[in-house]
N, C-alpha and C positions, 0 to 999 in steps of 0.2 A: 205597719205604716209603709207606704211606698216611698222609696228614696230615689229621686230623679237627679241624675248628674247632668249639669248644664255646662257646656264648654263651647269653644269656637276659636277662630284665629283672632289676632289683634285687629280691632276696628271692623269686625264682621257684624257687629250689632248685638253682642251678647247681653249688654246692659239693658238694651231695649226689650229683649225677650224676657229678661229677669223681671223687669218692671211689669210686664203683662202677666207673668205668673203671680206676682203679688196682688195685682188688681183682680185676679181670678180667685183670690182667697187662699193661695198656696204660700206658706212662709218660705222665705229664701234665706239660706245661710251663705253669706258672701265671704269667700276666702280672702279676697283682697282687703275688705274692710277689717277682717280679723287680723290680717298681717299688719295693717296700719296700727291697730289697737295695741298689739303686743310690742310694738316699737315705740310706745309712749314712755316717757320717763316714769320710773317706778316699777315697770314691768321687768321680770327677770331676763327675758330675751334682749330687751334694750341694753341692760348692763353688759351682757355677754357680747353683743355686737360692738358696743363702744370699746370694750376691752380688746376685742380682736382686731378691729380696723382702725382704732385710734380716734382721738378727739377731733381730727381734721374732717371727719364726716359730719360734724355738727354744724348747725346753722350759726349765724353770727351771735345769736343769744347764748351760745355755749350749752344749750340744753336739748333742744329738739334735733332729731336726726334729719339731715338734708337728704331726702330720698334720691334726688337727682345726682348728688355727689356719690352716694353709695351705689346707685345704678351704673354710673360711669366706671366705677372701680371694677365691678363684677362683670360688666357686659362682655368684655373681650378677654376675661381671665377665668377659665373653667375651674381652676383650683380655688380661687376666692369665691366663686359662685357656689361651689360645693360647700365651702365653709359656712357661708351665709345660710344656705338651705339646711345645713345640719343643725344650725341654731334655731331657725324659725319654723321649719316644717313640723317638728314634733309638737311644738306649742300650738301651732295653728290646728293641727289634727285633734289635739286634746280639747280645744275650745269648740271645734266643730262637733265633736262627739257629745259634748255637754249640751249643746243646743239641740242636737237631734233627739237626745233623751228627753229634753224639756218639751219638745213638740209632741213626742210619742206619748208621754205621760199626760199631756194636755188633751189627747184624743184627736189630734189632727190626722186626717186620712193620708196626707202626703207632705213632703217637704222637698225643696230643691237645694242641691249643693252647687252653688255657682263657683266653679273653679277653673280659671284659665288653663292651668296645666293638669287638668283632671286625668288625662291619659298618661302623660309623662310621669306624673307622681304616683301612678297606679291606684289612685283613689276610685277609679271606675269599678274596681272589683267589689266595692262596698255599695254600689248602686244597683237598684232593680232595673232601671232603664236609663238610657243615655240620650240626651238631646244635644245635637251639634248644630250651631248656628253658622250658616255659610252664606257667602256672596262671591261674585266673580272677582278675579284678581284686580282688574282695573278699578272697580268700585272700592275695593279694600284699600288700595294705594291712595286713591283720592280722598277717602274718608280719613285715613291716617295723617295725610299731609295737612288737611284742613283742621283736624282735631289738635294736633301737636305742633303745628307751625313748622314743619320740617321739610327738607328737600325731597324730591322724587327718589334720589339715590339712597338717602337715609331711610326713607319709608321702605324701599325694597330690601335694604339690609336688615331691618327689624323683622320684616315678614319672613325672610329667608332663614333667620335665626331660630324660627319656631318649627315645630313638627308640621310637615306639609298637611294641608287641609284634606287631601285625598286619603292620607293615612288616618287622620282623625275620624273621617266619615266611615271608615271600616268598622269602627266601634259603635256607631250610632244605631239606636233603636228607631230614632226619627231625626231627619235632617230638616231644620227650619230654613227655608229659602228667604233670605233677607235682602234680595236684590230689588224687590218691588217697593211699593209704598207701605207705610206703617200699618195701614188698614189690613192689608193681606197678611202681614206678619202677625198681627193681633189675632186674626182668624185662625191661623195655624196653631197658635198657642191655645186658643179656645178648643180646637179639635183635640189637642193632646190632653187637656184637662178633662174633657167630656169622655174620651175613650179610655183613659188610663185610671181614673180615680176609683179606688176600691170603695165598696159600699160601707155604710156606717156599721152594718151587721158584722162584716169581717174585721173592720178596724177595731171596734170595741171587743170583739171576740178574741183577737190576738192580744189585747191589752188586759182584759178582765178574766178570761178563761184560765190562763195559767195560775192566777191567784186562787181561783175556785178549786183547781186541781190540787194545789199545795194545801189549801185549807182542808179539803176533804181527806187527803192522804194523812195529814197531821192528826185529824180527828180520829181516823181509823186506827192510827198507830198508838195514840194516847188512850183512847177509850175502847178499843176493840171494835167489834161489829156494832154499828149504830146507824140509825136511819139517816141522821144528818150527814155523817161522813160519806155514806154510800151514795146518797142523793147528790151531794155537792160534787163528789168525784165524777159521777156519771154525767151530770149536766155540764160540768166544766170540760170534760173530755169530748163530749159531743159537740159543744160550741166551738172548741178549738179546732176539731177536725173539720167541721163545716166551714169555719172561717178560712181554712187553708185552701178550700176548693170552690167556695162561692165568692164571687167578686161583689 
């Protein structure tokens, strides 16, 4: 299964590109959504975060975490940001891996890892290809101001706190230009899907062939030389080899 890493700068339009991947039939694993889920009451990371940062980070109901309060605490304090990441990142990665395995077993040809800090968190090394969503700086600032209702200076500060876009683009297999209208952005995503998707032959080969190889080897080991074991091992090995080289 092809794993596509999707990232970009704040307000460059990554969510829009993620939506177009979904509409193209490619499942998307959203790291931000998972991060919200694990900070819900009852989750182990929720308990650890409240224990570490105190109940003052909770909303007036005394139950839900106030993400804005928590964000304000860690934004200008690298040590506290590292502490939060140390609690949440392992849990997010485990849940992402579980979802990848679910889509793999279900026979999907590809899935997208939508991760804002894909490069910074070194999750790019687990991806076959990387898509970086980009737009010019002025457009990015204006979008961020409109989206979050913040000042020009605040928007600049948030953008400057991230890894520069030029650095992110160095890791890209494909850069999606999101400066123009949404139609052009959708066309670029369609091109990615069309050009990158592995065939059903290779997808099912990488899923089923290893099972055939194991079954054949086990049959030969248990029963010695037999037609079933030899045939299964041969077919599985051939299918697996072909799947690695035929897209």
